[in-house]
N, C-alpha and C positions, 0 to 999 in steps of 0.2 A: 254713618255719619261719623266721622273720627273728630274726636275733639283735639284739643291742644296738648293731652298727654299721651295721645295715641301715636303710633309709627309702625308704617308699613313697610316690610323688608322683602324683597323677591331675590330668590336663590338664582344661582345659574345650576344648569344641569350638571348633574353630578356632584354637587356640593352639597346634598340633602342630609347627609352624615353629620356635617358641621353644625347643622341647626340643632342639633340635640347634645353635641359635645360641647361647642364653644359659646353656648348661649346661657347665661346663667343670670339676666336680667329681664328679658321679656317674654311674654307668654307667645304661645306657637300657634299658628294655624299650620297645618300639615295636608297640603294637596297632593295626593299622589296617583298619577296615571298608571295603572296597572302595567300598560305596554312599555312604560321607562323601567319600570322593576322586571318585568318577566316578558321576553320575548314571546309573542304568540306563536311564533313559527317552533321555537323549543317546546312549547306545552303540546303542541301537535304530533312532532316527532315520534315520541315514545314516552308515554305517561310514566314509565317506569324510572325514566331519567330525572324527572322533577316530582318533587315531593314535600313533606313537611319539613325536611332538612335544609331544603331551600330556601322555604319560606322564613324559617326561624334564623339563618343566617341575614337574609334580606333584612327582616324587621327587627334585627338585634339592637341597632341604636335606639330605634322606636320605642321597643319594649323596655332597654335600661332606662331612656329618659322618663318614660310613664311611671316605674317603679321608683326611680331615683329624685325625680325633679319634684320641686315645690311650687312652679308655676303653673297657671292652667294651659291645659293642651286640647286642642280641637283637631282631629283626624278625620280626614274625608278620603275616600277612594273614587276613582272616576275612569272611565274608558273612554276612548275616541269618540 
């Protein structure tokens, strides 16, 4: 249940990085669908092409926010 002091905003596809860089006022609930971040086809093509470096780049805005942010952040990952 939301009270008078809560607000929910839903982002658009592709603007998820802004949640971490442009938001200094509100707690964040970030639900990421893994298929939106990593194409299943790419992972199946060649396991050598996709690795930890790719994940670090993809999750860089999140890790910066968690390291430097002062507001609560809840992160969830899901698949289709």
